[in-house]
PyMOL CGO cylinders between C-alpha atoms (Angstrom):
from pymol import cmd
from pymol.cgo import CYLINDER

trace = [
    CYLINDER, 76.28, 81.88, 113.38, 77.44, 83.30, 116.70, 0.3, 1, 1, 1, 1, 1, 1,
    CYLINDER, 77.44, 83.30, 116.70, 81.08, 82.56, 115.76, 0.3, 1, 1, 1, 1, 1, 1,
    CYLINDER, 81.08, 82.56, 115.76, 81.02, 85.56, 113.41, 0.3, 1, 1, 1, 1, 1, 1,
    CYLINDER, 81.02, 85.56, 113.41, 79.81, 88.19, 115.89, 0.3, 1, 1, 1, 1, 1, 1,
    CYLINDER, 79.81, 88.19, 115.89, 83.08, 88.74, 117.76, 0.3, 1, 1, 1, 1, 1, 1,
    CYLINDER, 83.08, 88.74, 117.76, 85.33, 89.37, 114.69, 0.3, 1, 1, 1, 1, 1, 1,
    CYLINDER, 85.33, 89.37, 114.69, 82.73, 91.62, 113.10, 0.3, 1, 1, 1, 1, 1, 1,
    CYLINDER, 82.73, 91.62, 113.10, 82.39, 93.64, 116.29, 0.3, 1, 1, 1, 1, 1, 1,
    CYLINDER, 82.39, 93.64, 116.29, 86.15, 94.10, 116.68, 0.3, 1, 1, 1, 1, 1, 1,
    CYLINDER, 86.15, 94.10, 116.68, 86.49, 95.08, 113.02, 0.3, 1, 1, 1, 1, 1, 1,
    CYLINDER, 86.49, 95.08, 113.02, 83.91, 97.83, 113.58, 0.3, 1, 1, 1, 1, 1, 1,
    CYLINDER, 83.91, 97.83, 113.58, 85.96, 99.20, 116.46, 0.3, 1, 1, 1, 1, 1, 1,
    CYLINDER, 85.96, 99.20, 116.46, 89.21, 99.16, 114.45, 0.3, 1, 1, 1, 1, 1, 1,
    CYLINDER, 89.21, 99.16, 114.45, 87.53, 100.79, 111.44, 0.3, 1, 1, 1, 1, 1, 1,
    CYLINDER, 87.53, 100.79, 111.44, 86.07, 103.54, 113.63, 0.3, 1, 1, 1, 1, 1, 1,
    CYLINDER, 86.07, 103.54, 113.63, 89.45, 104.10, 115.31, 0.3, 1, 1, 1, 1, 1, 1,
    CYLINDER, 89.45, 104.10, 115.31, 91.20, 104.32, 111.94, 0.3, 1, 1, 1, 1, 1, 1,
    CYLINDER, 91.20, 104.32, 111.94, 88.61, 106.80, 110.65, 0.3, 1, 1, 1, 1, 1, 1,
    CYLINDER, 88.61, 106.80, 110.65, 88.99, 108.94, 113.75, 0.3, 1, 1, 1, 1, 1, 1,
    CYLINDER, 88.99, 108.94, 113.75, 92.79, 108.94, 113.46, 0.3, 1, 1, 1, 1, 1, 1,
    CYLINDER, 92.79, 108.94, 113.46, 92.55, 109.93, 109.79, 0.3, 1, 1, 1, 1, 1, 1,
    CYLINDER, 92.55, 109.93, 109.79, 90.03, 112.69, 110.57, 0.3, 1, 1, 1, 1, 1, 1,
    CYLINDER, 90.03, 112.69, 110.57, 92.15, 114.17, 113.36, 0.3, 1, 1, 1, 1, 1, 1,
    CYLINDER, 92.15, 114.17, 113.36, 95.70, 113.80, 112.07, 0.3, 1, 1, 1, 1, 1, 1,
    CYLINDER, 95.70, 113.80, 112.07, 95.68, 113.74, 108.25, 0.3, 1, 1, 1, 1, 1, 1,
    CYLINDER, 95.68, 113.74, 108.25, 95.57, 117.08, 106.47, 0.3, 1, 1, 1, 1, 1, 1,
    CYLINDER, 95.57, 117.08, 106.47, 95.67, 118.23, 102.86, 0.3, 1, 1, 1, 1, 1, 1,
    CYLINDER, 95.67, 118.23, 102.86, 99.12, 118.61, 101.33, 0.3, 1, 1, 1, 1, 1, 1,
    CYLINDER, 99.12, 118.61, 101.33, 100.62, 122.00, 100.53, 0.3, 1, 1, 1, 1, 1, 1,
    CYLINDER, 100.62, 122.00, 100.53, 100.10, 121.64, 96.75, 0.3, 1, 1, 1, 1, 1, 1,
    CYLINDER, 100.10, 121.64, 96.75, 96.35, 121.02, 96.83, 0.3, 1, 1, 1, 1, 1, 1,
    CYLINDER, 96.35, 121.02, 96.83, 94.62, 122.40, 93.76, 0.3, 1, 1, 1, 1, 1, 1,
    CYLINDER, 94.62, 122.40, 93.76, 90.90, 122.90, 93.26, 0.3, 1, 1, 1, 1, 1, 1,
    CYLINDER, 90.90, 122.90, 93.26, 89.15, 120.07, 91.42, 0.3, 1, 1, 1, 1, 1, 1,
    CYLINDER, 89.15, 120.07, 91.42, 88.45, 120.82, 87.75, 0.3, 1, 1, 1, 1, 1, 1,
    CYLINDER, 88.45, 120.82, 87.75, 84.88, 120.97, 86.50, 0.3, 1, 1, 1, 1, 1, 1,
    CYLINDER, 84.88, 120.97, 86.50, 83.49, 117.74, 85.03, 0.3, 1, 1, 1, 1, 1, 1,
    CYLINDER, 83.49, 117.74, 85.03, 83.68, 117.66, 81.22, 0.3, 1, 1, 1, 1, 1, 1,
    CYLINDER, 83.68, 117.66, 81.22, 81.65, 114.94, 79.47, 0.3, 1, 1, 1, 1, 1, 1,
    CYLINDER, 81.65, 114.94, 79.47, 83.93, 114.74, 76.44, 0.3, 1, 1, 1, 1, 1, 1,
    CYLINDER, 83.93, 114.74, 76.44, 86.67, 113.16, 78.55, 0.3, 1, 1, 1, 1, 1, 1,
    CYLINDER, 86.67, 113.16, 78.55, 84.45, 110.26, 79.63, 0.3, 1, 1, 1, 1, 1, 1,
    CYLINDER, 84.45, 110.26, 79.63, 84.61, 108.82, 76.09, 0.3, 1, 1, 1, 1, 1, 1,
    CYLINDER, 84.61, 108.82, 76.09, 88.25, 109.72, 75.61, 0.3, 1, 1, 1, 1, 1, 1,
    CYLINDER, 88.25, 109.72, 75.61, 89.41, 107.22, 78.23, 0.3, 1, 1, 1, 1, 1, 1,
    CYLINDER, 89.41, 107.22, 78.23, 88.08, 104.42, 75.99, 0.3, 1, 1, 1, 1, 1, 1,
    CYLINDER, 88.08, 104.42, 75.99, 89.53, 105.80, 72.75, 0.3, 1, 1, 1, 1, 1, 1,
    CYLINDER, 89.53, 105.80, 72.75, 93.06, 105.85, 74.14, 0.3, 1, 1, 1, 1, 1, 1,
    CYLINDER, 93.06, 105.85, 74.14, 94.26, 102.23, 73.75, 0.3, 1, 1, 1, 1, 1, 1,
    CYLINDER, 94.26, 102.23, 73.75, 96.58, 102.15, 76.76, 0.3, 1, 1, 1, 1, 1, 1,
    CYLINDER, 96.58, 102.15, 76.76, 94.04, 103.78, 79.04, 0.3, 1, 1, 1, 1, 1, 1,
    CYLINDER, 94.04, 103.78, 79.04, 91.31, 101.40, 77.84, 0.3, 1, 1, 1, 1, 1, 1,
    CYLINDER, 91.31, 101.40, 77.84, 93.49, 98.38, 78.60, 0.3, 1, 1, 1, 1, 1, 1,
    CYLINDER, 93.49, 98.38, 78.60, 94.33, 99.76, 82.04, 0.3, 1, 1, 1, 1, 1, 1,
    CYLINDER, 94.33, 99.76, 82.04, 90.63, 100.34, 82.76, 0.3, 1, 1, 1, 1, 1, 1,
    CYLINDER, 90.63, 100.34, 82.76, 89.68, 96.85, 81.58, 0.3, 1, 1, 1, 1, 1, 1,
    CYLINDER, 89.68, 96.85, 81.58, 92.42, 95.33, 83.73, 0.3, 1, 1, 1, 1, 1, 1,
    CYLINDER, 92.42, 95.33, 83.73, 91.16, 97.25, 86.76, 0.3, 1, 1, 1, 1, 1, 1,
    CYLINDER, 91.16, 97.25, 86.76, 87.54, 96.23, 86.13, 0.3, 1, 1, 1, 1, 1, 1,
    CYLINDER, 87.54, 96.23, 86.13, 88.59, 92.59, 85.71, 0.3, 1, 1, 1, 1, 1, 1,
    CYLINDER, 88.59, 92.59, 85.71, 90.58, 92.71, 88.93, 0.3, 1, 1, 1, 1, 1, 1,
    CYLINDER, 90.58, 92.71, 88.93, 87.66, 94.20, 90.87, 0.3, 1, 1, 1, 1, 1, 1,
    CYLINDER, 87.66, 94.20, 90.87, 85.28, 91.60, 89.41, 0.3, 1, 1, 1, 1, 1, 1,
    CYLINDER, 85.28, 91.60, 89.41, 87.67, 88.93, 90.64, 0.3, 1, 1, 1, 1, 1, 1,
    CYLINDER, 87.67, 88.93, 90.64, 87.77, 90.42, 94.15, 0.3, 1, 1, 1, 1, 1, 1,
    CYLINDER, 87.77, 90.42, 94.15, 83.99, 90.72, 94.39, 0.3, 1, 1, 1, 1, 1, 1,
    CYLINDER, 83.99, 90.72, 94.39, 83.51, 87.16, 93.12, 0.3, 1, 1, 1, 1, 1, 1,
    CYLINDER, 83.51, 87.16, 93.12, 86.05, 85.81, 95.63, 0.3, 1, 1, 1, 1, 1, 1,
    CYLINDER, 86.05, 85.81, 95.63, 84.36, 87.72, 98.46, 0.3, 1, 1, 1, 1, 1, 1,
    CYLINDER, 84.36, 87.72, 98.46, 80.93, 86.37, 97.57, 0.3, 1, 1, 1, 1, 1, 1,
    CYLINDER, 80.93, 86.37, 97.57, 82.30, 82.85, 97.26, 0.3, 1, 1, 1, 1, 1, 1,
    CYLINDER, 82.30, 82.85, 97.26, 83.95, 83.12, 100.68, 0.3, 1, 1, 1, 1, 1, 1,
    CYLINDER, 83.95, 83.12, 100.68, 80.74, 84.39, 102.31, 0.3, 1, 1, 1, 1, 1, 1,
    CYLINDER, 80.74, 84.39, 102.31, 78.69, 81.60, 100.79, 0.3, 1, 1, 1, 1, 1, 1,
    CYLINDER, 78.69, 81.60, 100.79, 81.27, 79.02, 101.83, 0.3, 1, 1, 1, 1, 1, 1,
    CYLINDER, 81.27, 79.02, 101.83, 81.43, 80.32, 105.39, 0.3, 1, 1, 1, 1, 1, 1,
    CYLINDER, 81.43, 80.32, 105.39, 77.65, 80.32, 105.62, 0.3, 1, 1, 1, 1, 1, 1,
    CYLINDER, 77.65, 80.32, 105.62, 77.60, 76.60, 104.90, 0.3, 1, 1, 1, 1, 1, 1,
    CYLINDER, 77.60, 76.60, 104.90, 80.54, 75.79, 107.17, 0.3, 1, 1, 1, 1, 1, 1,
    CYLINDER, 80.54, 75.79, 107.17, 78.71, 75.60, 110.51, 0.3, 1, 1, 1, 1, 1, 1,
    CYLINDER, 78.71, 75.60, 110.51, 76.03, 73.29, 109.06, 0.3, 1, 1, 1, 1, 1, 1,
    CYLINDER, 76.03, 73.29, 109.06, 78.63, 70.93, 107.59, 0.3, 1, 1, 1, 1, 1, 1,
    CYLINDER, 78.63, 70.93, 107.59, 80.58, 70.93, 110.86, 0.3, 1, 1, 1, 1, 1, 1,
    CYLINDER, 80.58, 70.93, 110.86, 77.45, 69.98, 112.82, 0.3, 1, 1, 1, 1, 1, 1,
    CYLINDER, 77.45, 69.98, 112.82, 76.66, 67.17, 110.39, 0.3, 1, 1, 1, 1, 1, 1,
    CYLINDER, 76.66, 67.17, 110.39, 80.20, 65.78, 110.65, 0.3, 1, 1, 1, 1, 1, 1,
    CYLINDER, 80.20, 65.78, 110.65, 79.94, 65.59, 114.44, 0.3, 1, 1, 1, 1, 1, 1,
    CYLINDER, 79.94, 65.59, 114.44, 76.60, 63.78, 114.30, 0.3, 1, 1, 1, 1, 1, 1,
    CYLINDER, 76.60, 63.78, 114.30, 74.60, 66.68, 115.79, 0.3, 1, 1, 1, 1, 1, 1,
    CYLINDER, 74.60, 66.68, 115.79, 71.85, 68.49, 113.89, 0.3, 1, 1, 1, 1, 1, 1,
]
cmd.load_cgo(trace, "trace")
């Protein structure tokens, strides 16, 4: 599994650099308004509105697809080194 350490390490560095750049150089826009208080009645309203419900279902389906693809890729990559060793005759 040592083939995965280098990319993971470099991704950590790039993610930290991006976070630092965002923290130092990105500010709130001039039209920032305070966040409204949470109102429970609106949580059901997003499902009663047909267009909003379809948009939400489409988003949830898309995210399910992304998570499933990510898990499949991780499982596939986990098996890859073992299959490569078997193909070369080494165990």
